[in-house]
VOGU-3710 file (C-alpha; in Angstrom, 3 decimals, decimal comma):
1> mtggpgsarp> 125,604/145,118/69,137  127,298/146,230/65,944  124,132/146,252/63,944  125,321/145,183/60,472  122,698/146,732/58,213  121,945/149,550/60,624  119,640/149,017/63,543  117,815/150,674/66,390  119,623/150,520/69,703  118,187/148,394/72,493
11> gagvaaastp> 115,782/150,436/74,575  115,040/152,895/71,770  111,425/151,823/71,780  111,415/150,338/68,291  112,239/146,993/66,791  115,537/146,470/65,001  115,435/147,531/61,381  114,589/144,868/58,848  116,393/144,835/55,508  114,059/144,486/52,532
21> raatgrtfrs> 115,366/144,863/49,018  115,423/148,514/48,007  114,140/149,629/44,623  117,754/149,427/43,406  117,816/145,713/44,253  120,292/146,285/47,106  119,574/145,407/50,722  118,677/148,464/52,793  121,615/149,358/55,045  121,814/152,626/56,950
31> lvlipsynsg> 124,024/154,556/59,327  124,119/157,908/61,111  126,696/160,354/59,723  127,816/163,388/61,742  130,173/165,946/60,156  132,072/167,957/62,759  134,369/170,971/62,728  135,606/172,395/66,038  132,394/171,378/67,806  133,901/171,297/71,291
41> dlvratvvea> 132,392/169,023/73,916  129,064/168,990/72,099  130,155/166,528/69,428  130,866/163,770/71,936  127,495/164,338/73,620  125,790/164,324/70,210  127,456/161,044/69,216  126,564/159,376/72,514  122,940/160,505/72,167  122,694/159,367/68,540
51> hrywnpvwiv> 124,226/156,026/69,506  121,489/155,519/72,087  119,038/155,222/69,200  121,015/153,775/66,283  124,151/152,078/65,168  126,459/152,412/63,442  127,319/156,068/63,999  130,127/157,584/61,936  131,740/160,976/62,509  133,717/162,899/59,900
61> vdgsndgsdq> 136,192/165,211/61,647  136,582/168,038/59,156  140,055/169,302/60,022  139,158/170,149/63,629  141,998/171,604/65,699  140,192/172,110/69,020  140,912/168,623/70,368  137,275/167,526/70,008  138,366/164,494/67,976  140,213/162,913/70,925
71> plaalaasdp> 137,113/161,890/72,935  135,629/160,570/69,681  138,670/158,358/69,147  138,185/156,965/72,639  134,533/156,199/71,900  135,453/154,470/68,650  138,139/152,414/70,383  135,594/151,098/72,870  132,764/150,380/70,414  133,202/149,112/66,841
81> sirvlrlpan> 129,816/150,550/65,825  131,287/154,059/66,232  133,751/155,091/63,538  135,794/158,270/63,148  136,874/159,477/59,696  139,237/162,405/59,334  139,977/165,103/56,790  143,419/166,719/57,188  142,114/170,279/56,753  138,737/171,979/57,005
91> qgkgaavmhg> 136,886/171,565/53,695  133,301/172,397/54,640  130,176/170,505/55,629  129,363/169,260/52,144  132,883/167,955/51,593  132,798/166,172/54,960  129,450/164,574/54,141  130,745/163,520/50,726  133,778/161,899/52,357  131,495/159,932/54,651
101> laaaerdgyt> 129,159/158,994/51,800  132,017/157,581/49,741  133,148/155,447/52,687  129,564/154,317/53,312  129,186/153,328/49,662  132,399/151,297/49,790  131,076/149,449/52,840  127,761/148,665/51,159  125,464/151,150/52,921  122,506/152,428/50,923
111> hvlvmdadgq> 121,304/155,293/53,152  122,750/157,766/55,646  121,030/159,966/58,175  123,016/163,196/58,387  122,760/165,279/61,543  124,719/168,216/62,948  127,328/167,844/65,686  126,093/170,748/67,795  123,146/169,175/69,621  120,446/170,984/67,635
121> hpaamipqfm> 118,874/167,885/66,099  116,568/165,359/67,802  118,443/162,065/68,095  115,312/160,407/69,478  113,739/160,722/66,018  116,478/158,764/64,238  114,558/155,437/64,302  111,426/157,091/62,866  113,381/158,686/60,013  115,132/155,402/59,273
131> rlaeadptam> 111,833/153,514/59,170  110,455/156,014/56,669  113,550/155,670/54,487  113,343/151,897/54,643  109,669/151,984/53,626  110,462/154,226/50,627  114,178/153,834/49,841  114,062/156,001/46,714  112,878/159,040/48,724  114,764/161,567/50,849
141> ilgrpvfdas> 113,447/162,095/54,379  113,710/165,778/55,291  113,320/167,255/58,733  110,940/170,200/58,933  112,227/172,270/61,870  109,958/173,210/64,737  111,758/176,064/66,466  111,499/177,013/70,119  112,275/180,330/71,782  116,034/179,666/71,516
151> apalrvkgrr> 116,039/180,171/67,718  117,456/183,546/66,555  114,603/185,458/64,901  116,856/186,722/62,102  117,833/183,202/61,080  114,267/181,889/61,274  113,029/184,700/59,029  116,026/184,542/56,710  115,553/180,841/55,937  112,110/181,634/54,509
161> vsnwwanlet> 113,856/183,405/51,631  115,983/180,358/50,827  112,962/178,083/51,172  110,982/180,167/48,670  113,784/180,033/46,108  114,286/176,288/46,589  110,589/175,669/46,028  110,615/177,796/42,874  113,716/175,958/41,592  111,920/172,620/42,014
171> lwsglddslf> 108,502/173,903/40,898  107,072/173,305/44,358  107,926/169,625/44,556  107,560/169,538/48,347  110,734/170,970/49,891  109,172/172,280/53,098  112,564/173,357/54,445  115,721/173,595/52,362  118,259/174,239/55,126  117,514/171,897/58,029
181> gfrvypvaal> 120,302/169,323/58,140  118,505/166,420/59,862  117,854/164,158/56,863  118,091/160,659/55,426  119,618/160,497/51,943  119,945/157,629/49,457  123,720/157,281/49,191  124,007/156,481/45,467  121,740/159,329/44,350  123,439/161,961/46,514
191> lavmrsnrwm> 126,936/160,866/45,512  125,956/161,001/41,841  124,726/164,585/42,314  127,830/165,680/44,213  130,268/164,062/41,819  128,608/165,763/38,866  129,534/169,299/39,994  132,150/171,146/42,028  129,701/172,988/44,265  127,733/172,122/47,444
201> rrydfdaeaa> 130,900/171,488/49,469  130,312/174,047/52,230  127,279/175,727/53,817  125,477/175,517/50,469  125,276/171,726/50,839  121,859/171,275/52,475  119,817/173,445/50,124  121,594/172,409/46,935  121,409/168,709/47,819  117,633/168,918/48,265
211> vrlawrgvrp> 117,104/170,835/45,021  119,374/168,670/42,868  117,953/165,439/44,270  114,441/166,710/43,567  115,521/167,413/39,982  116,627/163,764/39,756  113,155/162,662/40,824  114,020/161,803/44,427  110,768/162,429/46,277  110,950/164,534/49,457
221> isvdapcryl> 109,085/163,328/52,534  108,989/166,012/55,222  108,604/165,308/58,932  108,317/167,801/61,790  111,407/167,734/64,011  112,199/169,954/67,002  115,258/172,173/66,718  116,958/173,998/69,551  119,823/176,469/69,542  122,160/176,005/72,483
231> srdeggishf> 123,418/179,119/74,260  127,097/179,774/74,857  126,589/178,804/78,484  125,330/175,430/77,242  128,401/175,029/75,026  126,667/176,192/71,851  129,027/176,831/68,938  128,113/178,326/65,567  130,390/178,785/62,556  127,657/180,569/60,597
241> dyvrdnllls> 128,775/183,921/59,187  125,867/186,132/58,155  127,741/187,910/55,355  129,887/185,086/53,979  127,260/182,353/54,142  124,381/184,466/52,851  126,559/185,487/49,898  127,300/181,811/49,338  123,575/180,999/49,373  122,827/183,867/46,990
251> wmhlrlmagf> 125,418/182,580/44,492  124,016/179,083/44,918  120,472/180,201/44,080  121,727/182,062/41,005  123,327/178,839/39,770  120,257/176,784/40,621  117,975/179,214/38,803  120,050/178,699/35,662  119,613/174,964/36,086  115,922/175,424/36,774
261> ivrlpmliar> 115,381/177,240/33,473  117,070/174,410/31,562  114,963/171,805/33,396  111,677/173,725/33,366  109,978/171,656/30,610  110,861/168,449/32,444  109,633/169,821/35,766  106,356/170,991/34,231  105,795/167,586/32,616  106,528/165,830/35,908
271> rlrrvg> 104,151/168,095/37,811  101,385/167,526/35,262  101,824/163,761/35,594  101,583/164,094/39,358  98,357/166,074/39,343  96,888/164,148/36,431
//
């Protein structure tokens, strides 16, 4: 089952996706996109689990040098609904997503569900997120993380700061969580945002994508989604650096605040229309 427009896998408990005309006039076509950098054995397990619920599944190998791309190549060779794209050197999550988006656009896909390669995100919820995107193709479907005891307290508390800034920068347009990477994006809108600036290529991607899409009028729809952090014994790998990545987020919010000030009259007018 190669799935053409993007479809739920057999046994996923949902019917195959239909393909109504999106607001853009294009047929709704979706895929799962997984950026990966040195994700070890977890990336293969993540792809297999995602493929249980949806196809096609594409992986962007972002300059990995740990050999984790080899099992992915074997998967792709055995199933045409799994595709591996490669970047020659590590460029960051945002750059990997952008690479996958450009390929998806060329192949006629209108939406991608982006999820991490490290097993944190709930693959079983892929069909639900895709249905929501298909019902409202001009919206972005954002996971709202529900953490368990495995989540580091410092990271859970720290993300509240970024969430507050993102909500201010969008005048509280409904970004319940700015950092959780389990999302469905409209391809054309996100590519337009990314091609219009040189930022959001690394860890700053998730928050800046949500804010800039909200500025464009892309409505956020938030859905609770469980999130678990795997221990080292479970193969958990994190490339997050508290100093480097928090400095990157701080610089990002400074830039976004400048953009917010320029767009403030527009955001106020939009909010008044919404409440009026």
